[in-house]
VMD Tcl script that draws the C-alpha trace (Angstrom):
set ca {
  {-0.13 0.08 -0.05}
  {2.23 2.33 1.14}
  {3.97 1.32 -2.93}
  {1.64 2.30 -4.33}
  {1.10 5.93 -2.81}
  {4.19 6.32 -3.02}
  {4.35 5.79 -7.20}
  {1.08 7.89 -6.89}
  {3.04 10.90 -5.76}
  {2.14 11.25 -2.41}
  {5.41 12.12 0.27}
  {3.73 11.20 3.15}
  {3.01 7.05 1.84}
  {4.14 5.79 4.90}
  {1.72 7.30 7.00}
  {-0.77 7.69 4.90}
  {-1.12 3.65 4.90}
  {-1.07 3.46 8.58}
  {-3.44 5.61 8.82}
  {-5.11 3.65 6.46}
  {-4.96 0.10 8.32}
  {-6.14 1.60 11.17}
  {-8.95 3.39 9.64}
  {-10.10 -0.13 8.39}
  {-9.63 -2.34 11.26}
  {-10.88 -0.30 13.67}
  {-12.64 -0.84 15.71}
  {-9.48 -3.71 16.58}
  {-5.58 -1.89 16.41}
  {-2.99 -3.19 13.67}
  {-1.03 -4.69 16.93}
  {-4.53 -7.06 17.29}
  {-4.61 -7.56 14.17}
  {-0.81 -8.70 13.57}
  {-1.29 -10.79 16.85}
  {-4.30 -12.35 15.55}
  {-4.59 -13.05 11.68}
  {-8.05 -13.81 12.09}
  {-9.39 -10.66 13.52}
  {-8.16 -9.61 10.17}
  {-11.73 -9.72 8.23}
  {-12.31 -9.97 4.60}
  {-14.82 -6.85 5.16}
  {-11.49 -5.35 6.08}
  {-9.90 -6.18 3.82}
  {-12.79 -4.73 1.93}
  {-13.02 -1.48 3.26}
  {-9.11 -1.09 2.46}
  {-9.36 -1.11 -1.03}
  {-11.94 1.40 -1.12}
  {-10.51 4.35 1.39}
  {-6.61 3.33 -0.60}
  {-8.49 3.96 -3.73}
  {-9.91 7.28 -2.56}
  {-6.66 8.25 -1.39}
  {-4.26 7.08 -4.82}
  {-6.72 9.74 -7.03}
  {-5.62 12.77 -4.13}
  {-8.57 12.56 -1.98}
  {-6.92 14.40 0.98}
  {-6.50 12.03 3.79}
  {-8.43 13.43 6.17}
  {-11.44 13.56 3.46}
  {-11.34 10.06 3.60}
  {-11.47 9.44 6.44}
  {-13.84 11.76 6.71}
  {-12.56 13.62 10.30}
  {-9.00 15.58 10.84}
  {-7.00 15.89 14.77}
  {-6.46 18.90 15.26}
  {-6.02 20.96 19.18}
  {-6.94 18.15 21.44}
  {-10.37 17.62 19.06}
  {-11.51 15.36 16.55}
  {-12.99 16.81 13.55}
  {-15.60 15.82 11.03}
  {-14.19 16.91 7.58}
  {-15.45 17.26 3.71}
  {-14.07 19.14 0.71}
  {-16.91 21.84 1.89}
  {-13.96 22.96 4.10}
  {-10.56 23.38 3.75}
  {-8.57 21.43 6.22}
  {-7.24 21.90 9.72}
  {-3.14 22.91 9.32}
  {-1.00 22.18 12.29}
  {0.20 25.41 11.67}
  {-2.93 27.00 12.85}
  {-2.48 25.40 16.38}
  {0.39 28.37 16.73}
  {-3.53 30.88 16.30}
  {-4.60 28.76 19.19}
  {-1.81 28.96 21.68}
  {-1.22 32.79 20.46}
  {-4.90 33.38 21.98}
  {-4.84 31.29 25.23}
  {-1.25 32.87 25.86}
  {-2.97 35.99 25.71}
  {-6.31 35.44 27.17}
  {-7.34 34.89 30.16}
  {-10.59 32.70 31.39}
  {-12.90 36.10 32.24}
  {-15.71 35.29 29.99}
  {-15.60 36.32 26.57}
  {-17.48 36.81 22.93}
  {-15.11 35.83 20.05}
  {-16.05 35.35 17.04}
  {-14.82 33.82 14.39}
  {-14.44 34.83 10.75}
  {-15.05 32.58 8.01}
  {-14.86 29.05 10.90}
  {-15.32 26.56 7.64}
  {-14.72 23.69 10.18}
  {-14.92 25.15 13.31}
  {-12.03 24.57 13.80}
  {-10.23 27.33 15.31}
  {-13.76 28.15 17.68}
  {-14.12 25.05 18.68}
  {-10.61 24.90 20.17}
  {-10.47 27.57 22.02}
  {-14.10 26.79 23.58}
  {-12.55 24.43 24.71}
  {-9.84 26.07 26.58}
  {-12.06 28.26 27.77}
  {-15.14 27.43 29.40}
  {-16.67 30.91 30.18}
  {-16.67 31.69 26.89}
  {-19.18 32.28 23.94}
  {-18.67 32.24 20.17}
  {-19.81 33.51 17.07}
  {-18.62 31.96 13.99}
  {-19.52 33.45 10.01}
  {-19.00 31.59 6.41}
  {-19.92 32.08 3.18}
  {-20.37 28.80 2.69}
  {-23.81 26.80 4.37}
  {-22.33 23.74 3.65}
  {-18.92 25.01 5.58}
  {-21.92 25.90 8.51}
  {-23.18 22.06 8.17}
  {-19.75 20.57 9.13}
  {-19.27 23.02 10.94}
  {-22.58 22.99 13.06}
  {-21.79 18.57 13.28}
  {-18.37 19.71 14.49}
  {-20.27 21.97 17.21}
  {-22.63 19.00 18.00}
  {-20.14 16.40 18.72}
  {-17.56 18.77 20.43}
  {-20.26 19.32 22.78}
  {-20.29 23.02 22.69}
  {-22.99 23.89 19.97}
  {-25.14 25.82 23.47}
  {-22.19 28.38 23.93}
  {-21.42 29.07 19.82}
  {-24.05 30.22 17.14}
  {-23.53 30.26 13.40}
  {-24.75 32.78 10.86}
  {-24.37 32.60 7.32}
  {-22.89 35.31 5.31}
  {-19.50 37.57 3.98}
  {-17.19 37.68 6.87}
  {-18.40 41.09 9.41}
  {-20.70 42.62 6.97}
  {-24.26 41.55 8.21}
  {-22.67 41.34 12.11}
  {-23.63 44.81 14.45}
  {-20.98 47.42 15.75}
  {-18.62 46.11 18.74}
  {-19.95 43.68 19.91}
  {-17.30 41.07 20.55}
  {-14.25 41.21 22.69}
  {-11.88 39.06 20.25}
  {-11.53 38.37 16.30}
  {-10.51 35.81 15.20}
  {-9.97 33.97 10.85}
  {-7.79 31.89 8.79}
  {-9.18 33.49 5.57}
  {-8.04 32.53 2.23}
  {-4.96 34.36 1.30}
  {-3.33 32.07 -1.05}
  {-2.29 34.37 -4.55}
  {-4.39 33.07 -7.62}
  {-1.83 32.31 -9.73}
  {-0.04 29.95 -7.03}
  {-3.31 28.14 -6.74}
  {-3.10 26.33 -10.17}
  {0.32 24.62 -8.51}
  {-0.73 23.84 -5.58}
  {-0.69 19.56 -5.03}
  {-3.77 18.28 -6.12}
  {-5.42 16.53 -2.89}
  {-5.50 21.31 -1.61}
  {-5.86 22.28 -5.82}
  {-8.78 20.21 -6.28}
  {-10.09 18.67 -3.37}
  {-10.24 22.09 -1.15}
  {-12.92 24.53 -1.53}
  {-11.34 27.82 -3.32}
  {-13.82 29.79 -1.78}
  {-11.47 28.81 1.70}
  {-7.82 29.36 -0.10}
  {-8.29 32.37 -2.62}
  {-7.06 35.42 -1.88}
  {-6.81 37.22 -5.13}
  {-4.34 38.89 -6.77}
  {-1.64 39.52 -4.22}
  {-3.47 37.28 -2.13}
  {-4.78 40.18 0.79}
  {-7.61 40.95 -0.25}
  {-9.59 38.86 2.98}
  {-7.52 41.54 4.85}
  {-8.61 44.63 3.32}
  {-11.76 43.33 3.90}
  {-11.50 42.48 7.60}
  {-9.04 44.41 8.81}
  {-10.86 47.65 7.62}
  {-13.80 46.23 9.73}
  {-12.74 44.86 13.09}
  {-12.55 48.90 14.94}
  {-16.29 48.21 14.39}
  {-16.45 44.89 14.68}
  {-14.08 45.30 18.23}
  {-14.90 46.35 21.55}
  {-12.95 48.40 22.63}
  {-9.75 47.67 23.31}
  {-10.54 43.99 21.78}
  {-7.88 41.53 20.89}
  {-7.61 39.47 17.15}
  {-5.44 37.23 15.44}
  {-5.68 36.14 12.04}
  {-3.33 33.24 10.20}
  {-1.00 34.34 7.64}
  {0.54 33.62 5.27}
  {4.77 32.58 5.30}
  {5.77 36.40 3.21}
  {2.75 37.85 4.07}
  {3.50 39.34 7.94}
  {4.52 43.26 6.72}
  {1.50 43.33 3.70}
  {-0.67 42.58 6.64}
  {0.93 44.78 9.57}
  {0.47 47.66 7.29}
  {-3.14 47.18 6.70}
  {-4.32 46.56 10.13}
  {-1.69 49.40 11.67}
  {-4.05 51.81 8.25}
  {-7.32 50.41 9.94}
  {-6.41 52.14 13.59}
  {-5.63 49.31 15.43}
  {-2.18 49.08 18.12}
  {-0.45 46.62 19.58}
  {0.11 44.74 16.60}
  {2.26 41.89 16.86}
  {3.40 38.50 14.76}
  {4.53 35.40 15.72}
  {6.16 32.28 14.42}
  {4.40 28.89 13.72}
  {7.03 25.94 14.56}
  {8.65 25.79 11.15}
  {9.79 29.23 12.74}
  {7.36 30.21 9.33}
  {5.89 34.01 10.20}
  {2.27 32.60 10.96}
  {-0.23 35.01 13.18}
  {0.03 38.14 13.79}
  {-2.34 40.00 16.84}
  {-3.31 43.06 18.12}
  {-5.93 44.93 19.65}
  {-8.80 47.61 18.51}
  {-8.17 51.45 20.27}
  {-8.89 51.70 23.87}
  {-11.56 55.09 23.45}
  {-12.69 52.96 19.40}
  {-16.79 53.41 19.61}
}
mol new
graphics top color blue
foreach p $ca { graphics top sphere $p radius 0.5 }
foreach p [lrange $ca 0 end-1] q [lrange $ca 1 end] { graphics top cylinder $p $q radius 0.2 }
display resetview
């Protein structure tokens, strides 16, 4: 299986083979099946063949398996949402380091699967949240994840474009992982991303900054005075996004790296006298 995946151009062939086998064997573990071949059924073999065929078509592993671990959660993933990435956990860590357990109202713009919203709510019991997405299909996935994580009582979802339909100065914290890939770069991405993830969650326009312009210009209206914001960025966008934030009157700007050392999160605050 690993050899077939590798021949299809999949770099993580060995890891993917292990994940696919483990999924086909559930609830039996691979260790148990190796110790007792009777636990490897024809049904498991058939399931593995179906899973492997999908992965060989370069469908993302998260979509083949139907879920993806993020933070401490296991989230449903479909072709309607961006697969949560480990890099995005840098945003979660940055927010948790700056915002304590006090009650707080959070907004997640372009929530997708709900990954950021859910990770933060899972760590802060007094927080409530709202997720916004333009895609009704993405919101259906996020709603499933809210309920599966037992957090649907502390968050609501709204369909819309960024913060356009929301009231003024209603949030203590705004987070987002917006689309930030330069449009001309999309065609050169791996098939898993280019062909199987939603363009709405990827395409950042001609310079990759379209979403940041819309979000940052609106943050002084959406945030309460002194409220926090945190945005995921591409590795080469820190200067441009900080400049947009400064032009919008946002303050205390910082840029933080991901585990690989690449710029990943721009965060800051609304002006204390805002509103």
